[in-house]
C-alpha atoms as an extended CHARMM CRD file, in Angstrom:
* protein
*
       240  EXT
         1         1  MET       CA             95.6060000000      100.3620000000      151.9370000000  PROA      1               0.0000000000
         2         2  ASP       CA             92.2810000000       99.8710000000      150.2660000000  PROA      2               0.0000000000
         3         3  ALA       CA             90.1800000000       97.0270000000      151.5520000000  PROA      3               0.0000000000
         4         4  PHE       CA             90.0150000000       94.0290000000      149.3110000000  PROA      4               0.0000000000
         5         5  HSD       CA             86.4250000000       93.0920000000      148.2530000000  PROA      5               0.0000000000
         6         6  TYR       CA             85.9520000000       89.4550000000      147.3220000000  PROA      6               0.0000000000
         7         7  ILE       CA             83.1780000000       88.7430000000      144.8060000000  PROA      7               0.0000000000
         8         8  ASP       CA             81.8620000000       85.2350000000      144.5600000000  PROA      8               0.0000000000
         9         9  MET       CA             81.6270000000       84.7320000000      140.7870000000  PROA      9               0.0000000000
        10        10  PHE       CA             79.7910000000       81.4440000000      141.2880000000  PROA      10              0.0000000000
        11        11  ALA       CA             77.0010000000       83.2130000000      143.1580000000  PROA      11              0.0000000000
        12        12  THR       CA             76.5200000000       85.7340000000      140.3420000000  PROA      12              0.0000000000
        13        13  LYS       CA             76.6150000000       82.9690000000      137.7630000000  PROA      13              0.0000000000
        14        14  GLY       CA             73.9220000000       81.1720000000      139.7270000000  PROA      14              0.0000000000
        15        15  VAL       CA             71.6300000000       84.1760000000      139.3330000000  PROA      15              0.0000000000
        16        16  GLU       CA             72.2620000000       84.2000000000      135.5950000000  PROA      16              0.0000000000
        17        17  TYR       CA             71.5000000000       80.5070000000      135.3730000000  PROA      17              0.0000000000
        18        18  LEU       CA             68.2220000000       81.0290000000      137.1900000000  PROA      18              0.0000000000
        19        19  LEU       CA             67.2900000000       83.8280000000      134.7720000000  PROA      19              0.0000000000
        20        20  VAL       CA             68.0450000000       81.6110000000      131.7660000000  PROA      20              0.0000000000
        21        21  ILE       CA             66.0210000000       78.7410000000      133.2200000000  PROA      21              0.0000000000
        22        22  ALA       CA             63.0660000000       81.0510000000      133.9000000000  PROA      22              0.0000000000
        23        23  PHE       CA             63.2320000000       82.3790000000      130.3310000000  PROA      23              0.0000000000
        24        24  LEU       CA             63.2890000000       78.8820000000      128.8480000000  PROA      24              0.0000000000
        25        25  ALA       CA             60.4290000000       77.7890000000      131.1000000000  PROA      25              0.0000000000
        26        26  ALA       CA             58.3520000000       80.6250000000      129.6710000000  PROA      26              0.0000000000
        27        27  ILE       CA             59.3190000000       80.3660000000      125.9920000000  PROA      27              0.0000000000
        28        28  VAL       CA             59.4420000000       76.5910000000      125.4180000000  PROA      28              0.0000000000
        29        29  PRO       CA             55.7040000000       75.8650000000      126.0240000000  PROA      29              0.0000000000
        30        30  PHE       CA             54.8120000000       78.7940000000      123.7400000000  PROA      30              0.0000000000
        31        31  TRP       CA             57.1180000000       77.4600000000      120.9990000000  PROA      31              0.0000000000
        32        32  ILE       CA             55.6090000000       73.9710000000      121.2640000000  PROA      32              0.0000000000
        33        33  TRP       CA             52.0880000000       75.3880000000      121.0120000000  PROA      33              0.0000000000
        34        34  LEU       CA             53.0780000000       77.4950000000      117.9940000000  PROA      34              0.0000000000
        35        35  GLN       CA             54.5840000000       74.5100000000      116.1840000000  PROA      35              0.0000000000
        36        36  ARG       CA             51.5680000000       72.3330000000      116.9200000000  PROA      36              0.0000000000
        37        37  SER       CA             49.1460000000       75.0050000000      115.7330000000  PROA      37              0.0000000000
        38        38  SER       CA             50.9660000000       75.4430000000      112.4550000000  PROA      38              0.0000000000
        39        39  SER       CA             51.3590000000       71.7260000000      111.7330000000  PROA      39              0.0000000000
        40        40  GLU       CA             47.9400000000       70.3770000000      112.6650000000  PROA      40              0.0000000000
        41        41  GLU       CA             45.4260000000       70.0590000000      109.8600000000  PROA      41              0.0000000000
        42        42  ARG       CA             42.3730000000       72.0750000000      110.7680000000  PROA      42              0.0000000000
        43        43  PRO       CA             38.9150000000       70.6810000000      109.9610000000  PROA      43              0.0000000000
        44        44  ARG       CA             37.6540000000       72.5200000000      106.9220000000  PROA      44              0.0000000000
        45        45  ARG       CA             34.3260000000       74.2540000000      107.4110000000  PROA      45              0.0000000000
        46        46  LEU       CA             32.3510000000       76.3630000000      105.0450000000  PROA      46              0.0000000000
        47        47  VAL       CA             31.6800000000       80.0010000000      105.7560000000  PROA      47              0.0000000000
        48        48  LEU       CA             28.7130000000       81.7950000000      104.2940000000  PROA      48              0.0000000000
        49        49  GLU       CA             28.4890000000       85.5130000000      103.7360000000  PROA      49              0.0000000000
        50        50  THR       CA             26.8840000000       85.7050000000      107.1580000000  PROA      50              0.0000000000
        51        51  GLY       CA             30.0140000000       84.1870000000      108.6610000000  PROA      51              0.0000000000
        52        52  ALA       CA             28.1550000000       81.1130000000      109.9390000000  PROA      52              0.0000000000
        53        53  GLY       CA             30.1240000000       77.8480000000      109.8410000000  PROA      53              0.0000000000
        54        54  LEU       CA             28.5730000000       74.8060000000      108.1770000000  PROA      54              0.0000000000
        55        55  ALA       CA             29.5300000000       71.2010000000      108.8290000000  PROA      55              0.0000000000
        56        56  LEU       CA             30.6310000000       69.1530000000      105.8260000000  PROA      56              0.0000000000
        57        57  MET       CA             28.8100000000       66.0310000000      104.6720000000  PROA      57              0.0000000000
        58        58  GLN       CA             30.2960000000       62.6180000000      105.3150000000  PROA      58              0.0000000000
        59        59  ARG       CA             30.1580000000       59.7830000000      102.8140000000  PROA      59              0.0000000000
        60        60  PRO       CA             26.9300000000       57.8000000000      103.3040000000  PROA      60              0.0000000000
        61        61  PHE       CA             26.9390000000       54.2740000000      104.6910000000  PROA      61              0.0000000000
        62        62  ALA       CA             24.5940000000       51.3740000000      105.3090000000  PROA      62              0.0000000000
        63        63  PRO       CA             24.5950000000       49.3260000000      108.5310000000  PROA      63              0.0000000000
        64        64  ALA       CA             25.1470000000       45.6210000000      108.0500000000  PROA      64              0.0000000000
        65        65  ASP       CA             21.5340000000       44.6890000000      108.8480000000  PROA      65              0.0000000000
        66        66  VAL       CA             19.7670000000       46.9320000000      106.3060000000  PROA      66              0.0000000000
        67        67  LEU       CA             18.9980000000       46.5110000000      102.6180000000  PROA      67              0.0000000000
        68        68  ILE       CA             19.1220000000       49.6860000000      100.5290000000  PROA      68              0.0000000000
        69        69  ASP       CA             16.7240000000       50.4450000000       97.6820000000  PROA      69              0.0000000000
        70        70  ALA       CA             17.5530000000       52.5730000000       94.6340000000  PROA      70              0.0000000000
        71        71  GLY       CA             15.0740000000       55.1930000000       95.8580000000  PROA      71              0.0000000000
        72        72  HSD       CA             17.2090000000       55.7420000000       99.0010000000  PROA      72              0.0000000000
        73        73  THR       CA             14.8560000000       53.9420000000      101.3430000000  PROA      73              0.0000000000
        74        74  TRP       CA             15.8960000000       50.9130000000      103.3910000000  PROA      74              0.0000000000
        75        75  VAL       CA             14.3290000000       47.8000000000      104.8800000000  PROA      75              0.0000000000
        76        76  ARG       CA             15.3300000000       45.3020000000      107.5760000000  PROA      76              0.0000000000
        77        77  PRO       CA             13.5870000000       42.8020000000      109.8770000000  PROA      77              0.0000000000
        78        78  ALA       CA             11.7470000000       44.6050000000      112.6690000000  PROA      78              0.0000000000
        79        79  ARG       CA             11.9960000000       43.6650000000      116.3150000000  PROA      79              0.0000000000
        80        80  ALA       CA              8.4120000000       42.4400000000      116.2050000000  PROA      80              0.0000000000
        81        81  PRO       CA              8.3210000000       38.9970000000      114.5450000000  PROA      81              0.0000000000
        82        82  GLY       CA              7.0150000000       38.9360000000      110.9920000000  PROA      82              0.0000000000
        83        83  LEU       CA              7.3080000000       42.7000000000      110.3620000000  PROA      83              0.0000000000
        84        84  LEU       CA              9.7330000000       44.8270000000      108.3710000000  PROA      84              0.0000000000
        85        85  ALA       CA             11.1160000000       48.1950000000      109.4700000000  PROA      85              0.0000000000
        86        86  VAL       CA             11.6240000000       50.7790000000      106.7140000000  PROA      86              0.0000000000
        87        87  GLY       CA             13.3170000000       54.1670000000      106.6390000000  PROA      87              0.0000000000
        88        88  ILE       CA             15.4490000000       56.6240000000      104.6550000000  PROA      88              0.0000000000
        89        89  ASP       CA             19.2010000000       56.4510000000      104.1850000000  PROA      89              0.0000000000
        90        90  ASN       CA             21.7080000000       58.9890000000      105.4130000000  PROA      90              0.0000000000
        91        91  LEU       CA             22.5400000000       60.4320000000      101.9920000000  PROA      91              0.0000000000
        92        92  VAL       CA             19.0510000000       61.9340000000      102.0140000000  PROA      92              0.0000000000
        93        93  THR       CA             19.2790000000       63.1320000000      105.6110000000  PROA      93              0.0000000000
        94        94  GLU       CA             22.7030000000       64.7280000000      105.0060000000  PROA      94              0.0000000000
        95        95  VAL       CA             21.6680000000       66.6880000000      101.9010000000  PROA      95              0.0000000000
        96        96  LEU       CA             18.5340000000       67.8630000000      103.7280000000  PROA      96              0.0000000000
        97        97  GLY       CA             20.2100000000       68.7330000000      107.0230000000  PROA      97              0.0000000000
        98        98  ASP       CA             16.8290000000       69.5090000000      108.5770000000  PROA      98              0.0000000000
        99        99  LEU       CA             13.2300000000       68.4290000000      108.2830000000  PROA      99              0.0000000000
       100       100  ASP       CA             10.0130000000       70.2170000000      109.1790000000  PROA      100             0.0000000000
       101       101  ALA       CA              7.6380000000       67.2930000000      108.7250000000  PROA      101             0.0000000000
       102       102  ILE       CA              7.4370000000       63.7300000000      107.4700000000  PROA      102             0.0000000000
       103       103  GLU       CA              4.2110000000       62.2480000000      106.1510000000  PROA      103             0.0000000000
       104       104  VAL       CA              3.4830000000       58.5340000000      105.8840000000  PROA      104             0.0000000000
       105       105  PRO       CA              0.4300000000       56.5090000000      104.7820000000  PROA      105             0.0000000000
       106       106  PRO       CA             -1.9440000000       55.4960000000      107.5790000000  PROA      106             0.0000000000
       107       107  ALA       CA             -1.8560000000       52.0330000000      109.1110000000  PROA      107             0.0000000000
       108       108  GLY       CA             -3.5510000000       49.4670000000      106.9090000000  PROA      108             0.0000000000
       109       109  THR       CA             -2.4460000000       51.0760000000      103.6190000000  PROA      109             0.0000000000
       110       110  PRO       CA             -1.3070000000       48.4780000000      101.0460000000  PROA      110             0.0000000000
       111       111  LEU       CA              1.8760000000       49.3630000000       99.1670000000  PROA      111             0.0000000000
       112       112  LYS       CA              3.6870000000       48.1190000000       96.0970000000  PROA      112             0.0000000000
       113       113  VAL       CA              7.3740000000       48.6590000000       95.3750000000  PROA      113             0.0000000000
       114       114  GLY       CA              7.8190000000       52.2290000000       94.1720000000  PROA      114             0.0000000000
       115       115  ASP       CA              4.5780000000       53.5510000000       95.6920000000  PROA      115             0.0000000000
       116       116  PRO       CA              4.9580000000       56.8230000000       97.6410000000  PROA      116             0.0000000000
       117       117  LEU       CA              5.9790000000       55.9380000000      101.1980000000  PROA      117             0.0000000000
       118       118  PHE       CA              7.6240000000       58.9720000000      102.8150000000  PROA      118             0.0000000000
       119       119  THR       CA              6.9540000000       62.6190000000      102.0310000000  PROA      119             0.0000000000
       120       120  LEU       CA              9.7030000000       64.7990000000      103.4810000000  PROA      120             0.0000000000
       121       121  ARG       CA              8.8170000000       68.4770000000      103.9160000000  PROA      121             0.0000000000
       122       122  LEU       CA             11.2030000000       71.3550000000      104.4370000000  PROA      122             0.0000000000
       123       123  GLY       CA              9.6420000000       74.7760000000      104.1650000000  PROA      123             0.0000000000
       124       124  GLU       CA              7.3780000000       74.8070000000      101.1030000000  PROA      124             0.0000000000
       125       125  ARG       CA              9.3220000000       72.0290000000       99.3890000000  PROA      125             0.0000000000
       126       126  ALA       CA              8.8100000000       68.2790000000       99.5040000000  PROA      126             0.0000000000
       127       127  TRP       CA             10.4760000000       65.0640000000       98.3830000000  PROA      127             0.0000000000
       128       128  VAL       CA              8.6030000000       61.7980000000       97.9310000000  PROA      128             0.0000000000
       129       129  LEU       CA             10.4960000000       58.5500000000       98.5880000000  PROA      129             0.0000000000
       130       130  PRO       CA              9.2650000000       55.1740000000       97.3290000000  PROA      130             0.0000000000
       131       131  ALA       CA              8.4680000000       51.9730000000       99.1770000000  PROA      131             0.0000000000
       132       132  PRO       CA             11.3840000000       49.5300000000       98.9400000000  PROA      132             0.0000000000
       133       133  VAL       CA              9.1540000000       46.4330000000       99.1790000000  PROA      133             0.0000000000
       134       134  ASP       CA              5.5440000000       45.3750000000       98.8840000000  PROA      134             0.0000000000
       135       135  GLY       CA              3.5530000000       45.3310000000      102.1130000000  PROA      135             0.0000000000
       136       136  VAL       CA              0.8740000000       46.8260000000      104.3000000000  PROA      136             0.0000000000
       137       137  VAL       CA              1.5790000000       49.6250000000      106.7700000000  PROA      137             0.0000000000
       138       138  ALA       CA              1.4360000000       47.9230000000      110.1540000000  PROA      138             0.0000000000
       139       139  LYS       CA              2.5690000000       50.3780000000      112.8050000000  PROA      139             0.0000000000
       140       140  ILE       CA              3.6660000000       54.0200000000      112.8950000000  PROA      140             0.0000000000
       141       141  ASP       CA              5.7760000000       55.5500000000      115.6570000000  PROA      141             0.0000000000
       142       142  ASP       CA              3.8090000000       58.7680000000      116.0670000000  PROA      142             0.0000000000
       143       143  ASP       CA              6.3570000000       60.2300000000      118.4900000000  PROA      143             0.0000000000
       144       144  ALA       CA              9.1700000000       59.9060000000      115.9330000000  PROA      144             0.0000000000
       145       145  ILE       CA              6.9920000000       61.2490000000      113.1240000000  PROA      145             0.0000000000
       146       146  ALA       CA              6.1420000000       64.2370000000      115.3320000000  PROA      146             0.0000000000
       147       147  ARG       CA              9.8860000000       64.8720000000      115.8740000000  PROA      147             0.0000000000
       148       148  PRO       CA             11.2880000000       64.6300000000      112.3320000000  PROA      148             0.0000000000
       149       149  ARG       CA             14.6620000000       66.0380000000      113.3540000000  PROA      149             0.0000000000
       150       150  SER       CA             15.2610000000       62.8880000000      115.3860000000  PROA      150             0.0000000000
       151       151  ILE       CA             15.0420000000       60.9470000000      112.1140000000  PROA      151             0.0000000000
       152       152  ILE       CA             17.5330000000       63.3190000000      110.4920000000  PROA      152             0.0000000000
       153       153  ALA       CA             19.9000000000       62.7920000000      113.4280000000  PROA      153             0.0000000000
       154       154  ASP       CA             19.6580000000       58.9740000000      113.3850000000  PROA      154             0.0000000000
       155       155  PRO       CA             18.0960000000       57.6770000000      110.1640000000  PROA      155             0.0000000000
       156       156  TYR       CA             18.9240000000       54.0190000000      110.8480000000  PROA      156             0.0000000000
       157       157  GLY       CA             18.2810000000       53.9640000000      114.5730000000  PROA      157             0.0000000000
       158       158  GLY       CA             14.5500000000       53.5920000000      115.0600000000  PROA      158             0.0000000000
       159       159  GLU       CA             11.5130000000       51.7250000000      113.8260000000  PROA      159             0.0000000000
       160       160  TRP       CA              9.2530000000       54.6250000000      113.0160000000  PROA      160             0.0000000000
       161       161  LEU       CA              7.2950000000       52.6890000000      110.3940000000  PROA      161             0.0000000000
       162       162  THR       CA              6.8400000000       48.9480000000      109.9870000000  PROA      162             0.0000000000
       163       163  LEU       CA              5.2220000000       46.8870000000      107.2480000000  PROA      163             0.0000000000
       164       164  GLU       CA              3.5650000000       43.5110000000      107.0500000000  PROA      164             0.0000000000
       165       165  PRO       CA              5.4580000000       42.0440000000      104.1000000000  PROA      165             0.0000000000
       166       166  GLY       CA              3.5940000000       41.2930000000      100.9180000000  PROA      166             0.0000000000
       167       167  GLU       CA              3.4980000000       37.9250000000       99.2120000000  PROA      167             0.0000000000
       168       168  SER       CA              5.8270000000       38.8700000000       96.3630000000  PROA      168             0.0000000000
       169       169  THR       CA              9.5910000000       38.8340000000       96.8270000000  PROA      169             0.0000000000
       170       170  PRO       CA             11.9000000000       41.6430000000       95.6320000000  PROA      170             0.0000000000
       171       171  GLU       CA             13.6140000000       41.2890000000       92.2670000000  PROA      171             0.0000000000
       172       172  PRO       CA             16.9920000000       39.5950000000       92.6970000000  PROA      172             0.0000000000
       173       173  GLY       CA             19.7170000000       42.1780000000       93.1360000000  PROA      173             0.0000000000
       174       174  ARG       CA             17.4190000000       45.1730000000       93.4710000000  PROA      174             0.0000000000
       175       175  LEU       CA             17.9740000000       45.5840000000       97.2040000000  PROA      175             0.0000000000
       176       176  ARG       CA             21.6150000000       46.0260000000       98.1920000000  PROA      176             0.0000000000
       177       177  GLU       CA             23.2490000000       44.9670000000      101.4360000000  PROA      177             0.0000000000
       178       178  GLY       CA             26.6810000000       44.8790000000      103.0320000000  PROA      178             0.0000000000
       179       179  GLU       CA             29.6410000000       45.8590000000      100.8840000000  PROA      179             0.0000000000
       180       180  ARG       CA             27.4630000000       46.1350000000       97.7960000000  PROA      180             0.0000000000
       181       181  ALA       CA             25.1780000000       48.6370000000       99.5130000000  PROA      181             0.0000000000
       182       182  ASN       CA             28.0730000000       50.7480000000      100.7070000000  PROA      182             0.0000000000
       183       183  ALA       CA             29.7870000000       50.6910000000       97.3040000000  PROA      183             0.0000000000
       184       184  TRP       CA             26.5380000000       51.8390000000       95.7080000000  PROA      184             0.0000000000
       185       185  LEU       CA             26.0760000000       54.6260000000       98.2580000000  PROA      185             0.0000000000
       186       186  ASP       CA             29.6480000000       55.7070000000       97.5920000000  PROA      186             0.0000000000
       187       187  ASP       CA             28.8150000000       55.9770000000       93.8820000000  PROA      187             0.0000000000
       188       188  GLU       CA             25.6510000000       57.8960000000       94.7190000000  PROA      188             0.0000000000
       189       189  PHE       CA             27.6860000000       60.3800000000       96.7430000000  PROA      189             0.0000000000
       190       190  ASP       CA             29.9560000000       60.9390000000       93.7460000000  PROA      190             0.0000000000
       191       191  ARG       CA             26.8820000000       61.4170000000       91.5490000000  PROA      191             0.0000000000
       192       192  LEU       CA             25.6050000000       63.9840000000       94.0320000000  PROA      192             0.0000000000
       193       193  ILE       CA             28.8470000000       65.9430000000       93.7510000000  PROA      193             0.0000000000
       194       194  ASP       CA             28.5720000000       65.7790000000       89.9470000000  PROA      194             0.0000000000
       195       195  LEU       CA             25.0110000000       67.1070000000       90.1490000000  PROA      195             0.0000000000
       196       196  LEU       CA             26.0100000000       69.9700000000       92.4250000000  PROA      196             0.0000000000
       197       197  THR       CA             29.0380000000       70.9700000000       90.3670000000  PROA      197             0.0000000000
       198       198  SER       CA             26.8620000000       71.0150000000       87.2410000000  PROA      198             0.0000000000
       199       199  HSD       CA             24.9620000000       73.8810000000       88.9210000000  PROA      199             0.0000000000
       200       200  PRO       CA             27.9340000000       76.0170000000       90.0340000000  PROA      200             0.0000000000
       201       201  ALA       CA             25.9550000000       79.1830000000       90.6800000000  PROA      201             0.0000000000
       202       202  GLN       CA             23.8540000000       77.3020000000       93.2310000000  PROA      202             0.0000000000
       203       203  ALA       CA             26.2800000000       74.8400000000       94.7700000000  PROA      203             0.0000000000
       204       204  THR       CA             29.6860000000       76.5330000000       94.7560000000  PROA      204             0.0000000000
       205       205  PRO       CA             29.0540000000       78.5850000000       97.9390000000  PROA      205             0.0000000000
       206       206  TYR       CA             28.5340000000       75.3140000000       99.8010000000  PROA      206             0.0000000000
       207       207  PHE       CA             31.8410000000       73.6540000000       98.9250000000  PROA      207             0.0000000000
       208       208  ALA       CA             35.1920000000       74.1300000000      100.5800000000  PROA      208             0.0000000000
       209       209  ASP       CA             38.2460000000       73.8580000000       98.3100000000  PROA      209             0.0000000000
       210       210  GLY       CA             38.4960000000       70.2030000000       97.3600000000  PROA      210             0.0000000000
       211       211  ALA       CA             36.1230000000       69.2360000000      100.1560000000  PROA      211             0.0000000000
       212       212  TYR       CA             32.6650000000       67.7220000000      100.4550000000  PROA      212             0.0000000000
       213       213  PRO       CA             29.4000000000       69.6650000000      100.2470000000  PROA      213             0.0000000000
       214       214  ALA       CA             27.8860000000       71.2120000000      103.3350000000  PROA      214             0.0000000000
       215       215  VAL       CA             25.2510000000       69.3560000000      105.3140000000  PROA      215             0.0000000000
       216       216  GLY       CA             21.8820000000       70.6470000000      104.1240000000  PROA      216             0.0000000000
       217       217  VAL       CA             23.2860000000       71.8350000000      100.7950000000  PROA      217             0.0000000000
       218       218  LEU       CA             20.0740000000       71.2190000000       98.8570000000  PROA      218             0.0000000000
       219       219  ALA       CA             17.9800000000       73.0690000000      101.4030000000  PROA      219             0.0000000000
       220       220  ARG       CA             19.8980000000       76.2060000000      100.3710000000  PROA      220             0.0000000000
       221       221  THR       CA             19.6420000000       75.8670000000       96.5900000000  PROA      221             0.0000000000
       222       222  ASP       CA             16.9310000000       76.7970000000       94.1010000000  PROA      222             0.0000000000
       223       223  ASP       CA             13.8260000000       74.8060000000       93.1570000000  PROA      223             0.0000000000
       224       224  ALA       CA             15.4190000000       73.4620000000       89.9600000000  PROA      224             0.0000000000
       225       225  LEU       CA             18.2770000000       71.7680000000       91.8020000000  PROA      225             0.0000000000
       226       226  TRP       CA             15.9080000000       70.5090000000       94.5050000000  PROA      226             0.0000000000
       227       227  GLN       CA             13.7350000000       68.9020000000       91.8180000000  PROA      227             0.0000000000
       228       228  ALA       CA             16.7660000000       67.5100000000       89.9890000000  PROA      228             0.0000000000
       229       229  PHE       CA             17.7120000000       65.5410000000       93.1050000000  PROA      229             0.0000000000
       230       230  GLN       CA             14.1800000000       64.1380000000       93.3140000000  PROA      230             0.0000000000
       231       231  ASP       CA             14.2510000000       63.1370000000       89.6450000000  PROA      231             0.0000000000
       232       232  HSD       CA             17.7320000000       61.6210000000       89.5240000000  PROA      232             0.0000000000
       233       233  PHE       CA             18.0420000000       60.0610000000       92.9770000000  PROA      233             0.0000000000
       234       234  LEU       CA             14.6250000000       59.3750000000       94.4920000000  PROA      234             0.0000000000
       235       235  THR       CA             12.3520000000       58.5230000000       91.5680000000  PROA      235             0.0000000000
       236       236  GLN       CA             14.2760000000       56.3530000000       89.1380000000  PROA      236             0.0000000000
       237       237  GLN       CA             14.5980000000       52.7120000000       90.1180000000  PROA      237             0.0000000000
       238       238  ARG       CA             18.0500000000       51.6560000000       88.9190000000  PROA      238             0.0000000000
       239       239  ASN       CA             19.4480000000       48.1380000000       88.9960000000  PROA      239             0.0000000000
       240       240  GLU       CA             23.1060000000       49.1380000000       88.8720000000  PROA      240             0.0000000000
């Protein structure tokens, strides 16, 4: 009589269960990663023909303690009593993206509103930004002026030029602060996009679909568009 062989079906089922558990342990994390990758919105970046990624501009803003002039310079009380700190706003620094040199008048130079205050140089090109208030150049931070990229990185952060205020007071409403300053900068950003899209051959390579321009967009365009920004944004004094 043949021997009877008893097979423990529960033991074999246990092996199968272990195999299923091991499979799920391997596949579930991969599935979660795949779902997350497909559902997350990726930051849009521009890609040039060289394949280099460019960061997109952000909408400009004004800190609460600064007053913004129509020529895209700003003024606020300096840390030293009786002086005013002046600088450039971050719409200008974003469209430039880089800066080779910044030139300022020497200490003791008297200035009227609209007089040339900052000359920004990038390559062979330059922009001239006007003084936001009357005054006399009091102190220049030579270290900051010698490192212009630090100004690009933090346009509101330092006191790289201060003025002794003049006797005259600014026209009412000409300098903008708080919500009014930020609303105006928002409008200026929209005007910038209008300017760039009116020169599609120059600007189109520096837009993502439906996105903002690339940081440094005007550094990569022709002389005509560079000059148009100077004429329409930095020269005209508008009381909007």
